C-alpha positions in Angstrom: -0.1 0.0 0.1 2.7 2.4 0.9 4.6 2.0 -2.4 1.7 2.4 -4.3 1.1 5.8 -2.5 4.6 6.6 -3.1 4.5 6.2 -6.7 1.5 8.1 -6.8 2.9 11.0 -5.0 6.0 10.9 -7.4 3.9 10.9 -10.5 2.2 14.1 -9.2 5.4 16.1 -9.1 6.7 14.8 -12.5 5.8 18.3 -14.1 7.5 20.7 -16.5 6.9 23.6 -14.3 9.4 22.2 -11.7 12.0 21.7 -14.3 15.4 23.2 -13.5 16.6 26.1 -15.9 19.9 27.6 -15.8 19.2 31.5 -15.1 20.7 34.1 -17.4 23.7 36.0 -16.2 24.2 33.6 -13.3 26.9 32.7 -11.0 27.6 28.9 -10.7 28.0 27.9 -7.1 30.3 25.0 -7.1 29.7 23.6 -3.6 31.7 20.5 -3.0 30.5 18.4 -0.2 32.2 15.2 0.5 35.2 13.3 -0.4 36.5 13.4 -4.1 36.4 9.8 -5.7 36.9 8.4 -9.0 33.6 6.2 -8.5 31.0 6.5 -6.0 29.9 3.7 -3.7 26.8 2.1 -4.8 23.5 3.4 -3.1 20.1 1.7 -4.2 18.2 4.4 -6.1 15.1 4.6 -3.9 17.5 5.5 -0.9 19.2 7.9 -2.8 16.0 9.5 -3.9 14.7 9.7 -0.3 18.0 11.4 0.9 17.6 13.9 -1.8 13.8 14.4 -1.3 13.7 15.0 2.3 17.2 16.6 2.7 18.7 13.7 4.8 22.3 13.7 5.8 24.6 11.3 4.0 27.1 9.9 6.5 29.8 9.4 3.9 29.3 11.9 0.9 31.0 11.6 -2.1 31.8 13.7 -5.0 32.6 12.1 -8.3 35.7 13.9 -9.8 34.5 13.4 -13.5 31.3 15.5 -12.5 33.4 18.3 -11.3 35.5 18.5 -14.3 32.5 18.3 -16.7 31.0 21.0 -14.7 33.5 23.5 -14.9 34.3 22.8 -18.7 30.7 23.3 -19.5 30.3 26.4 -17.4 33.3 28.0 -19.3 31.4 27.6 -22.6 28.0 28.5 -21.1 27.0 32.1 -21.9 24.3 32.0 -19.2 27.2 31.5 -16.6 29.0 34.9 -15.8 30.9 33.8 -12.6 32.1 30.8 -10.6 31.9 30.7 -6.8 33.8 28.1 -5.2 32.1 26.9 -1.8 34.5 24.4 -0.4 33.5 24.3 3.3 32.1 20.7 2.8 35.1 19.1 0.8 36.7 16.5 2.8 39.4 13.8 1.5 40.9 14.2 -1.7 44.1 13.0 -3.2 46.4 15.6 -4.6 46.1 14.1 -8.2 42.5 14.9 -8.0 42.7 18.4 -6.7 45.4 19.0 -9.5 42.9 18.0 -12.1 40.3 20.3 -10.9 43.0 23.3 -10.4 43.7 22.7 -14.1 40.2 22.8 -14.9 39.9 26.2 -12.9 42.8 27.6 -14.8 41.1 26.7 -18.2 37.8 28.2 -16.8 39.6 31.6 -16.5 40.1 31.7 -20.2 36.6 32.6 -20.5 37.3 35.8 -18.8 34.7 35.2 -16.1 35.9 35.8 -12.6 36.2 33.0 -9.8 35.3 33.8 -6.3 36.4 31.6 -3.4 34.7 32.6 0.0 35.7 30.7 3.2 34.9 30.9 6.8 38.0 28.7 6.9 40.1 26.7 4.7 41.5 23.2 5.2 44.7 22.3 3.2 42.8 20.4 0.5 40.3 23.3 0.1 42.9 25.8 0.1 44.5 24.1 -2.9 41.5 24.9 -5.1 41.0 28.1 -3.4 44.2 29.5 -4.3 43.1 29.4 -8.1 40.5 32.1 -7.5 40.7 35.5 -9.1 39.1 36.5 -5.6 40.1 34.9 -2.7 38.3 36.0 0.6 38.4 34.8 4.3 36.0 35.7 7.0 37.4 38.2 9.2 36.9 35.7 12.0 38.2 32.9 9.7 41.1 30.5 10.1 43.7 28.5 7.9 46.7 26.8 8.4 49.0 24.4 6.4 49.9 21.2 8.3 51.8 19.6 5.5 51.7 15.8 5.0 52.3 13.2 7.7 52.5 9.5 8.2 51.6 8.6 11.8 49.9 5.4 13.1 49.1 3.5 16.2 51.1 0.7 17.4 50.0 -2.3 19.6 52.8 -4.5 20.5 52.8 -3.8 24.2 49.0 -3.9 24.4 49.0 -7.2 22.7 51.6 -8.4 25.1 49.3 -7.4 28.0 46.6 -9.4 26.4 49.0 -12.4 26.1 48.1 -12.6 22.3 51.0 -14.1 20.1 51.5 -12.2 16.8 52.3 -14.4 13.8 53.7 -12.3 10.8 55.0 -13.7 7.5 56.3 -11.2 4.9 58.8 -10.3 2.4 60.1 -6.7 2.1 62.3 -4.1 4.2 59.7 -1.7 3.8 56.6 -3.7 4.2 55.5 -1.8 7.2 51.8 -2.7 7.1 52.3 -5.4 10.0 54.6 -3.0 12.1 51.9 -2.0 14.5 51.3 -5.4 15.7 55.4 -5.9 16.0 56.5 -2.6 17.4 55.6 0.2 19.4 57.0 2.8 17.1 57.8 3.2 13.3 61.0 1.5 12.1 63.7 3.6 10.8 63.5 1.8 7.4 59.7 2.8 7.4 60.7 6.4 8.4 63.1 6.8 5.7 60.7 5.5 3.2 57.9 7.5 4.2 59.5 10.7 4.6 60.9 10.4 1.1 57.5 10.2 -0.6 55.7 12.7 1.7 58.5 15.3 1.3 58.1 14.9 -2.7 54.2 15.2 -2.3 54.5 18.2 0.0 57.1 19.8 -2.6 54.5 19.4 -5.3 51.8 20.9 -3.2 53.8 24.1 -2.2 55.2 24.6 -5.6 51.5 24.5 -7.3 49.9 26.8 -4.5 52.9 29.2 -4.5 52.6 29.6 -8.4 48.8 30.2 -8.2 49.3 32.8 -5.6 52.4 34.4 -7.0 54.3 33.6 -3.8 57.7 31.9 -3.0 57.6 28.3 -1.5 59.4 29.8 1.5 56.2 31.6 2.5 55.0 28.1 3.8 56.0 28.0 7.6 57.1 24.5 8.4 58.7 25.3 11.8 56.6 26.5 14.9 59.1 29.0 16.0 58.7 30.8 12.5 55.0 30.7 12.4 54.6 32.0 16.0 57.0 35.0 15.3 54.8 35.8 12.2 51.5 35.1 14.3 52.5 37.5 16.9 53.1 40.2 14.3 49.5 39.6 13.3 48.3 39.9 16.8 47.5 36.3 17.1 44.8 36.7 14.5 44.7 33.8 12.1 42.7 35.7 9.6 45.1 38.7 9.8 47.9 36.4 9.3 46.4 34.9 6.2 46.0 38.3 4.8 49.6 40.0 5.7 51.3 37.1 4.2 49.2 36.9 0.8 47.3 33.8 1.2 44.1 35.8 0.8 43.1 38.8 -1.2 40.9 40.4 1.5 39.0 39.6 4.8 35.4 39.8 3.9 32.1 38.8 5.8 29.9 36.5 3.7 27.4 39.4 3.0 30.1 41.5 1.8 31.4 39.0 -0.4 27.9 38.0 -1.9 27.2 41.8 -2.4 30.3 41.8 -4.5 29.0 38.8 -6.9 25.6 40.2 -7.0 27.1 43.3 -8.7 27.9 41.0 -11.5 25.1 38.4 -11.6 22.4 40.2 -9.9 20.2 39.1 -6.8 17.5 36.7 -6.2 15.3 35.7 -3.3 17.3 32.5 -1.9 19.3 32.0 1.0 22.5 33.6 -0.6 20.7 36.6 -2.4 22.4 35.6 -5.7 21.1 35.0 -9.1 22.9 31.6 -9.1 22.6 27.8 -10.0 24.0 25.1 -7.7 26.5 22.6 -8.9 24.0 19.7 -8.0 21.3 21.4 -10.3 23.8 22.6 -13.2 25.0 19.0 -13.3 21.7 17.6 -13.6 20.9 20.0 -16.6 24.2 19.2 -18.5 24.6 15.4 -17.5 21.6 13.5 -18.0 21.1 10.5 -15.9 20.7 8.0 -18.9 23.2 9.2 -21.7 22.7 8.1 -25.2 25.4 5.9 -26.1 26.4 5.5 -30.0 26.5 1.8 -30.4 27.8 2.3 -34.0 31.1 3.7 -32.7 34.2 2.2 -31.5 34.8 2.5 -27.9 37.6 2.9 -25.2 36.1 1.4 -22.3 36.8 2.5 -18.9 36.9 0.0 -15.8 37.1 1.6 -12.4 39.1 -0.3 -9.7 38.4 1.7 -6.7 39.1 0.9 -3.1 40.6 -2.2 -1.1 40.9 -5.3 -3.1 38.8 -8.0 -1.7 37.8 -11.6 -2.7 34.6 -12.3 -4.3 31.9 -9.8 -5.7 31.6 -6.2 -4.5 29.3 -3.2 -5.4 30.4 0.0 -7.2 33.0 1.9 -5.4 34.7 -1.3 -4.1 36.9 -3.9 -5.7 36.1 -7.4 -5.8 38.3 -10.1 -7.6 35.2 -11.6 -9.2 33.2 -8.3 -9.8 36.1 -6.3 -11.4 37.1 -9.3 -13.6 33.6 -9.7 -14.7 33.6 -5.9 -15.9 36.8 -6.6 -17.9 35.3 -9.6 -19.2 32.4 -7.7 -20.2 34.6 -5.3 -22.1 36.3 -8.2 -23.6 33.2 -9.8 -25.3 31.8 -6.4 -26.5 32.9 -6.2 -30.1 32.6 -2.5 -30.0 35.0 -2.0 -27.4 38.4 -1.8 -29.0 40.8 -0.8 -26.0 40.5 -0.5 -22.4 41.7 2.0 -19.6 42.0 0.3 -16.1 41.4 3.1 -13.7 42.9 2.2 -10.4 42.6 4.1 -7.1 43.8 1.4 -4.6 46.1 0.6 -1.9 45.8 -3.2 -2.6 44.3 -5.9 -0.5 44.1 -9.8 -1.3 46.8 -11.2 -3.4 44.6 -13.7 -4.8 41.9 -11.2 -6.0 44.5 -9.1 -7.5 45.8 -12.1 -9.5 42.3 -13.0 -10.5 41.8 -9.3 -12.0 45.4 -9.5 -13.6 44.5 -12.6 -15.3 41.4 -10.8 -16.8 43.7 -8.1 -18.2 45.9 -10.6 -19.7 42.7 -12.4 -21.4 41.7 -8.9 -22.9 45.1 -8.4 -24.4 45.2 -11.8 -25.9 42.0 -10.9 -27.9 44.2 -7.9 -29.4 42.6 -5.1 -27.0 45.2 -3.0 -25.6 45.0 -2.1 -21.8 46.2 1.0 -20.2 46.6 1.5 -16.5 45.8 4.9 -15.3 46.7 5.5 -11.4 44.8 8.0 -9.3 45.8 8.8 -5.9 47.3 5.4 -5.3 48.0 2.2 -7.1 50.1 0.3 -4.4 50.7 -3.3 -3.6 47.8 -5.2 -4.9 46.9 -2.0 -6.8 50.2 -2.2 -8.6 50.0 -6.1 -9.2 46.6 -5.4 -11.2 48.4 -2.6 -13.2 51.6 -4.3 -13.9 50.6 -6.3 -17.0 49.0 -3.3 -18.9 50.2 -2.3 -22.3 51.0 1.1 -20.7 51.0 2.7 -17.2 50.4 6.2 -16.6 50.5 7.8 -13.0 49.7 11.2 -11.6 52.8 13.0 -10.6 51.7 12.4 -6.9 50.5 8.8 -7.0 51.5 6.6 -4.3 52.6 3.4 -5.9 55.0 0.6 -5.9 54.9 -1.2 -2.3 55.8 -4.3 -4.0 55.7 -7.0 -1.3 53.1 -9.3 0.4 52.4 -10.2 3.9 50.4 -12.7 6.0 49.4 -12.5 9.6 47.1 -14.0 12.3 47.1 -14.1 16.0 46.8 -17.0 18.6 45.4 -16.5 22.1 46.7 -19.8 23.9 48.4 -17.5 26.6 45.3 -15.3 27.0 43.2 -18.2 27.5 45.5 -20.1 29.9 45.6 -16.9 31.9 41.6 -17.3 32.0 41.9 -21.1 32.7 40.7 -21.9 29.4 42.6 -24.8 27.3 42.3 -26.7 24.2 43.1 -30.5 23.7 42.1 -33.1 21.3 43.1 -35.7 18.8 43.2 -35.4 15.1 44.4 -37.6 12.0 47.1 -35.1 10.8 49.4 -32.6 12.5 47.4 -30.0 10.4 44.2 -30.8 12.6 45.9 -29.7 15.6 46.1 -25.9 14.8 43.9 -23.0 15.6 43.8 -19.6 17.3 43.5 -21.3 20.7 46.6 -23.2 20.5 50.4 -22.5 20.1 51.7 -22.4 16.3 53.6 -25.2 15.1 57.2 -23.9 14.0 56.7 -26.3 11.1 53.5 -24.7 10.0 55.2 -21.3 10.4 57.9 -22.4 8.1 55.3 -23.4 5.7 53.4 -20.1 5.8 56.8 -18.1 5.4 57.8 -20.2 2.5 54.5 -19.6 0.8 55.0 -15.7 1.3 58.5 -15.8 -0.1 57.0 -17.6 -3.2 54.3 -15.0 -3.6 56.8 -12.3 -3.4 58.8 -14.0 -6.0 55.8 -14.1 -8.2 55.0 -10.6 -7.7 58.7 -9.3 -8.7 58.8 -12.0 -11.7 55.6 -10.5 -12.8 57.0 -7.0 -12.6 60.3 -8.0 -14.1 58.4 -9.6 -17.1 55.9 -6.9 -17.8 58.4 -3.9 -17.3 61.3 -5.4 -19.3 63.5 -5.3 -16.2 65.5 -8.1 -14.2 64.2 -9.7 -11.0 67.3 -8.2 -9.3 66.2 -4.7 -10.7 62.7 -5.1 -9.3 63.7 -6.5 -5.9 66.2 -3.4 -5.4 63.1 -0.9 -5.7 60.4 -3.4 -4.3 60.9 -4.8 -0.8 57.6 -3.2 0.1 58.7 0.3 -0.5 56.3 3.1 -1.5 57.1 5.7 -4.2 55.6 8.8 -5.6 54.5 9.0 -9.3 57.4 11.3 -10.3 60.0 9.1 -8.9 58.1 5.7 -10.1 58.6 7.3 -13.7 62.3 7.4 -13.0 62.5 3.9 -11.8 60.7 2.4 -14.6 57.5 1.5 -12.8 55.4 3.6 -14.9 55.6 4.9 -18.6 54.5 8.3 -18.2 52.8 11.0 -16.1 49.4 12.0 -16.5 45.7 11.5 -15.8 42.5 9.6 -17.3 42.2 11.9 -20.2 45.8 10.9 -21.0 45.1 7.4 -20.6 41.9 7.2 -22.8 44.0 8.9 -25.7 46.8 6.4 -25.3 44.4 3.4 -25.4 42.7 4.9 -28.4 46.1 5.2 -29.9 47.3 1.8 -29.3 43.9 0.6 -30.9 44.7 2.7 -34.0 41.4 4.8 -33.4 41.0 8.1 -34.9 37.2 8.5 -34.0 35.8 6.9 -31.0 33.4 7.2 -27.9 34.5 6.7 -24.3 32.2 4.3 -22.3 32.2 3.3 -18.4 31.8 -0.4 -18.0 29.5 -0.8 -15.2 27.6 -3.6 -13.6 24.2 -3.8 -15.0 21.2 -2.9 -12.9 18.7 -5.3 -11.8 15.0 -4.6 -13.3 14.0 -3.4 -9.9 16.9 -1.0 -9.7 16.4 0.3 -13.2 12.6 0.9 -12.6 13.3 2.9 -9.5 16.1 4.8 -11.2 14.2 5.9 -14.3 11.2 6.8 -12.1 13.0 8.5 -9.3 15.8 10.4 -11.1 13.2 12.6 -13.2 11.1 13.1 -9.8 13.8 13.9 -7.4 14.2 17.6 -7.9 10.4 18.2 -8.4 9.6 16.2 -5.5 12.1 17.8 -3.1 11.1 21.2 -4.3 7.4 20.7 -3.7 7.4 18.4 -0.7 10.3 19.5 1.3 8.3 22.1 3.2 6.1 19.3 4.5 8.7 16.7 5.6 7.2 13.7 7.3 9.3 11.9 9.8 6.9 9.0 9.8 7.2 8.5 6.0 10.8 9.0 6.4 11.3 6.4 9.0 9.0 4.0 7.2 11.0 4.3 4.0 14.1 3.9 5.8 12.7 0.7 7.2 11.3 -0.8 4.0 14.6 0.2 2.1 17.1 -0.8 4.8 19.9 -3.1 3.2 22.5 -3.9 5.9 25.3 -5.5 4.3 28.5 -6.7 6.4 31.7 -6.0 4.4 34.4 -8.7 5.3 37.6 -7.1 5.0 40.9 -8.8 4.4 39.4 -11.9 2.9 41.9 -13.7 0.7 41.3 -17.3 0.8 45.1 -18.1 1.4 45.5 -15.3 4.0 48.0 -13.5 1.8 47.9 -9.6 1.2 49.6 -7.1 -1.1 48.4 -4.1 1.0 50.2 -0.8 1.5 49.4 0.4 4.9 51.3 3.7 4.2 48.6 4.7 1.6 46.2 5.4 4.4 47.6 8.8 5.5 
């Protein structure tokens, strides 16, 4: 009964009088809320619609990088758009590679001679990277900003595990494979410190160089020592906003109203919460990017398969990597005759070695049919992320991509001492020595030797793969492997990648390898079920109309009922390699 009523309500609001229009002579407010990603995590269409219609808070909002780039590029050409306003308060996590691509798009927008305004009550380091590209950069007089740089700090559990009397069993290869260090030490090893500091400093240098150039400042303007900052801070009377103005980080200190009045002088006013003749990022994207784009089936395709997140065994939804599900996407591209080449778009710190190999085998199957594969690395493609990329015909990394970490490990705990302390013991008989093992008993040294030997074989398999695909010797690979992390620029020098660039570069490279002069780009995605497709088609069109007409009379009863009906609780099993062997980069989680 509820679903029938709900559909009827939606149908009422499917009217042209609620259709979104781009106002003439308006500002585009680029309000970015959430983490920048190359693929959003899957949400069922009905839940997504209800979040939109009733303005419910998403606990983990995400912004699709390609949507931002498309919006800026289109607004550049759109005569109705007279100014661009950056509202960055909600921008959260973002890899430097993603920020750099948006920054390049903003610089391109300036070619239209339309002003860019960045208005902030405060700016985080990520937010400021984009704000620094604005023609007019304003901070609230009560505002705040500070550069913290990049760091890699972890929590270490060795002493805690000892107090719990837990036995940690680690099997690894690689001097720099530091993913297991938190369970073996109470601090970071010197080898890990050396490796981590090297790539962190390179990334920080990239950030400073880019921002300083955008603001016309010297990189020495960045304060990296507390004494230096404190001296400058005192000169600015202990006022963070004044400090930002004094040292050229912002153009002026203005209240929100003062900034909006300046923009209104260009685009005019309107009765809304900002008082501006403007259109939001979300609404503008809905106008220029239809939810069901028409695909030219007669044109040759360069397919894009996204591999984002930790690599897990089995099947996963969009926004995650499953060995079976990601391999299925590659297989779909292989069987599609219109697809002539493939871009594997990777943003992953790795995970299951088994799942990584399943995906890599499918890349090889693609190549066997004559379809070239280009791997494009986003924020990170390390450990398992590099494993699935290594066999590509060409590898492209961003200058800041975290990659390498070629090494594997296995780890588990046993609690015989913990249980003994509590007076709990395990005993029995079995037909083999293997039967006499488990987390409640001491690890047999012979089984430990078997595990270590298996890990060593896995490492040899990894470096052998890289050596074969990258035209190197195993010795050469081993010298730059050992679990060490590299940044994209260094990875290029070491021969781990072929060139520096982004997704557009990868698509062009894939087209060239397939000798395509004209082509279309198509994302390969899991097909929707009939139920999902029904709701998507119905609710995508209705969402804005329904929200605009119904939001004033929100009903908590309806919201709770819909949440109850559409609840889909799924437990995600992390680190589920069937052999317990992982190619994972802990250093990528900074």
